[in-house]
Structures are given as structure tokens and as C-alpha cells.
Backbone as CSV, one residue per row, in Angstrom:
resi,resn,N_x,N_y,N_z,CA_x,CA_y,CA_z,C_x,C_y,C_z
1,UNK,132.438,164.747,121.822,131.343,164.003,121.231,131.062,162.776,122.095
2,UNK,129.817,162.580,122.382,129.377,161.415,123.141,129.023,160.296,122.162
3,UNK,129.564,159.115,122.393,129.272,157.963,121.537,128.546,156.926,122.392
4,UNK,127.355,156.519,121.931,126.547,155.538,122.652,126.259,154.343,121.759
5,UNK,126.111,153.203,122.371,125.702,152.001,121.658,124.248,151.720,122.010
6,UNK,123.419,151.520,121.008,122.003,151.255,121.213,121.582,150.074,120.347
7,UNK,120.612,149.338,120.818,120.015,148.242,120.064,118.675,148.706,119.532
8,UNK,118.133,148.001,118.519,116.797,148.372,118.027,115.785,148.411,119.174
9,UNK,114.978,149.466,119.192,113.980,149.651,120.235,114.467,150.500,121.393
10,UNK,115.780,150.679,121.519,116.317,151.500,122.596,116.357,152.958,122.161
11,UNK,116.311,153.861,123.133,116.213,155.284,122.825,117.256,156.096,123.575
12,UNK,117.412,157.321,123.119,118.278,158.316,123.753,117.417,159.542,123.999
13,UNK,117.518,160.124,125.184,116.791,161.351,125.517,117.795,162.487,125.537
14,UNK,117.455,163.584,124.873,118.283,164.794,124.888,117.432,165.904,125.499
15,UNK,117.846,166.370,126.643,117.044,167.365,127.346,115.709,166.762,127.747
16,UNK,114.694,167.629,127.825,113.372,167.179,128.248,112.446,166.826,127.094
17,UNK,112.794,167.258,125.863,111.802,167.124,124.793,112.333,166.567,123.475
18,UNK,113.509,165.957,123.489,114.031,165.334,122.275,114.332,163.870,122.580
19,UNK,113.762,162.991,121.756,113.952,161.557,121.928,114.366,160.959,120.586
20,UNK,115.402,160.150,120.604,115.872,159.475,119.395,115.840,157.985,119.676
21,UNK,115.117,157.262,118.831,114.947,155.825,119.024,115.513,155.084,117.818
22,UNK,116.275,154.023,118.071,116.761,153.159,116.995,115.602,152.265,116.599
23,UNK,115.119,152.448,115.388,113.967,151.699,114.921,114.382,150.374,114.289
24,UNK,115.438,150.442,113.492,115.825,149.255,112.719,117.293,149.360,112.323
25,UNK,117.970,148.229,112.290,119.336,148.154,111.774,119.328,147.100,110.690
26,UNK,119.799,147.488,109.507,119.835,146.571,108.375,121.163,146.771,107.639
27,UNK,122.059,145.802,107.800,123.377,145.939,107.176,124.114,147.121,107.781
28,UNK,124.521,148.068,106.913,125.241,149.245,107.402,124.335,150.469,107.516
29,UNK,123.026,150.256,107.569,122.068,151.360,107.679,121.304,151.274,108.986
30,UNK,121.062,152.434,109.578,120.316,152.524,110.827,119.125,153.439,110.590
31,UNK,117.946,152.990,110.974,116.737,153.818,110.859,116.441,154.389,112.240
32,UNK,116.390,155.726,112.303,116.139,156.417,113.563,114.767,157.067,113.551
33,UNK,114.117,157.078,114.685,112.872,157.819,114.886,113.212,158.975,115.812
34,UNK,112.876,160.184,115.393,113.193,161.371,116.179,111.893,162.049,116.576
35,UNK,111.723,162.253,117.864,110.566,162.967,118.391,111.088,164.251,119.019
36,UNK,110.719,165.389,118.420,111.208,166.685,118.876,110.115,167.725,118.646
37,UNK,110.224,168.873,119.301,109.236,169.929,119.080,109.186,170.329,117.604
38,UNK,107.991,170.681,117.123,107.832,171.058,115.719,108.719,172.232,115.329
39,UNK,108.993,173.104,116.262,109.787,174.291,115.954,111.247,173.934,115.650
40,UNK,111.690,172.765,116.088,113.064,172.348,115.867,113.233,171.811,114.444
41,UNK,114.159,172.364,113.723,114.431,171.944,112.356,115.411,170.779,112.396
42,UNK,115.044,169.672,111.761,115.885,168.481,111.742,116.203,168.162,110.287
43,UNK,117.498,168.182,109.956,117.942,167.924,108.583,119.054,166.891,108.590
44,UNK,119.136,166.101,107.518,120.307,165.254,107.317,121.502,166.168,107.069
45,UNK,122.689,165.749,107.471,123.890,166.583,107.362,124.127,167.057,105.935
46,UNK,123.936,166.177,104.948,124.210,166.573,103.563,123.228,167.633,103.073
47,UNK,122.009,167.602,103.555,121.018,168.621,103.181,121.378,169.957,103.831
48,UNK,121.759,169.922,105.107,122.158,171.148,105.812,123.368,171.788,105.128
49,UNK,124.345,170.963,104.714,125.532,171.477,104.027,125.158,172.097,102.686
50,UNK,124.237,171.477,101.962,123.799,172.008,100.674,123.110,173.364,100.862
51,UNK,122.265,173.473,101.861,121.576,174.735,102.144,122.593,175.810,102.515
52,UNK,123.556,175.452,103.354,124.590,176.411,103.759,125.399,176.884,102.557
53,UNK,125.743,175.945,101.662,126.505,176.299,100.463,125.688,177.223,99.555
54,UNK,124.399,176.939,99.395,123.547,177.792,98.571,123.434,179.191,99.167
55,UNK,123.329,179.279,100.480,123.240,180.583,101.133,124.539,181.361,100.972
56,UNK,125.677,180.671,101.051,126.978,181.304,100.877,127.129,181.844,99.462
57,UNK,126.611,181.103,98.481,126.705,181.514,97.082,125.624,182.506,96.689
58,UNK,124.711,182.811,97.592,123.645,183.764,97.311,122.506,183.181,96.504
59,UNK,122.500,181.868,96.332,121.421,181.219,95.574,120.200,181.058,96.473
60,UNK,119.008,181.116,95.894,117.810,180.896,96.713,117.800,179.458,97.246
61,UNK,117.349,179.308,98.445,117.320,177.990,99.081,115.988,177.334,98.803
62,UNK,116.032,176.158,98.199,114.813,175.372,97.969,114.658,174.440,99.139
63,UNK,113.728,174.745,99.975,113.526,173.973,101.194,112.073,173.516,101.272
64,UNK,111.498,173.162,100.125,110.093,172.791,100.060,109.799,171.531,100.862
65,UNK,110.732,170.577,100.851,110.501,169.328,101.574,110.348,169.597,103.057
66,UNK,111.167,170.504,103.608,111.062,170.819,105.032,109.720,171.470,105.316
67,UNK,109.323,172.438,104.510,108.046,173.117,104.750,106.896,172.133,104.666
68,UNK,106.912,171.273,103.659,105.838,170.302,103.489,105.786,169.356,104.681
69,UNK,106.946,168.866,105.126,106.998,167.926,106.237,106.536,168.602,107.519
70,UNK,107.001,169.807,107.757,106.653,170.462,109.008,105.177,170.843,109.060
71,UNK,104.548,171.017,107.909,103.132,171.349,107.886,102.254,170.115,108.048
72,UNK,102.738,168.966,107.581,101.901,167.769,107.597,102.224,166.817,108.730
73,UNK,103.502,166.743,109.149,103.883,165.828,110.224,103.517,166.416,111.563
74,UNK,103.248,165.546,112.488,102.915,166.023,113.832,103.920,165.506,114.845
75,UNK,105.144,165.139,114.380,106.178,164.612,115.260,105.550,163.637,116.257
76,UNK,105.291,162.454,115.805,104.564,161.464,116.595,105.236,161.156,117.927
77,UNK,104.447,160.659,118.832,104.911,160.274,120.149,105.816,159.057,120.036
78,UNK,106.820,158.939,120.906,107.711,157.788,120.879,106.927,156.511,121.168
79,UNK,105.887,156.578,121.964,105.100,155.381,122.263,104.436,154.850,121.010
80,UNK,104.126,155.745,120.062,103.511,155.320,118.817,104.546,154.672,117.902
81,UNK,105.826,154.900,118.181,106.884,154.352,117.335,107.303,152.963,117.751
82,UNK,106.832,152.502,118.882,107.239,151.192,119.402,106.719,150.063,118.566
């Protein structure tokens, strides 16, 4: 695992098309801006674990938030996040 230190406004590039920018730090919370291709599914770890658990149990997966976000969001440019 790679561990990096970043300040607000600084970014990390992963490959050619994924950018993660530290937008804000407040107390023990960090707000990240992620710019990635629309086809890439981005989930918080706890949501991914819940989906995996539901799939293991054979329960239908409610993933409406992802569908709604992926249909309406356009994964804004990092320059727009500055």
C-alpha cells in the first residue's frame, strides 16, 4: 500500500485518467474530489461491503444511488474543482 501526504488543493494521479484531489480537511474528515471515467464504479468501502454481503446472501442489490449518480453526474474536470 502506498501512503501519501497531501494538503488541501493537492492531487494524486492514478494512471492517465484518474485524479484524486484533497478538497477540504475539517477535524478528522477529509473531502476528496475524484475525477474518473464514467464507466468506473466508485463506492465508499462500507457500501461496497454491503453490496458484496447482499450478493453473497442472494438478496437483490439496491444500487439506485449509483445508477442515479452515474446518469446525472458528468465526472467534472479537476480544473473545475479548484
